[in-house]
N, C-alpha and C positions, 0 to 999 in steps of 0.2 A: 272203328270203321264207319264211314259216313253212309247215309242212305244212297247217295250217288254211286259209291263203290259197290254196295250190296246189289243195287239194281243192275249195274253193269255185269257183275259176276253172275247174277241170276239169268240175265239175257244170254251171256256166253254159254252157260250150262244148258239152257234150253236149245240154243243153236247147235250145241254139240250133240244133244239127244236127237235133234232133227236129222243131223248128218248120219247118226247111227241108224235111224229108221230107214233112211234112204239107202244106206249101205246094205242093211239086212235085206231089203227088197231086191237089190242087185245080186246078192250072194246066194239067194235061194232059187231052187228050181220049182218049188212047190207053189203053184199058182194061187192057192188060197192064202198062203202065208205072204206071198208077194203083194197081193191085194190088201191084206190087213196092214202090212207095214206102210204101204203107200197111203192108205186111208189115215193111219195114225200120223204120218208125216204131214199130210195136208191139213188135218185138224189141228195139229200142234202149231203149224205155221199160221193158220188163219185165226185160231181162237186164243193162242197164247203169245206167240212171238211177235206178230204184227202189232197187237194192242200194247204189249209191253214195250216194244221199240218206240211206238208213238208216245207212250207215257215218259220214257226216258228222254226223248227229244223235247217234250214239253217241259219237263223239269229242268233240263239243261238251259232252256231259253229263259225260264223264270229265275233260276238260281245258277248263274254262271260258275259258281265255285264247285258245282257238282259235275262239271264237264270232265270227262276223262282227259288225262294229259296226253300229249301227242305220242309218247312212247307206248303207253298202254293201248291206245287206239291202233297203232301199227302192229303191236303184238297180237291183238284180237283179230285184225285183218289177216295177218300171217297164218293164224290158226285156222281161220275160215278157208283160206286159199289151200292150205294143206289138206283139209277135209275134202274140198272139192276135187283136188288132184287125185286123191285116193279113190274117190268115187269114179272119176273118169278112167283111171287105170283098171279098175275092176270091171268096167263096162267093156273094155277092150279085150 
């Protein structure tokens, strides 16, 4: 497994965890828990996901062979869209 693949898998896992925190916040009526989950989501996005995404982009520019192939990118986007749809459904 290449470093590019590992980075993309790590980024996808982090984004999945982010979606879980946001879902937990929507699913609870406990205001303290809701605040905690939202804080965790914000921290994860700002301190882990955004820097990691920037690093992945930087590596892909420097080393084009690490770019995800088109099919894998579409699958990752579909996973993210599904998570967003689930969150929207829970809000309704």
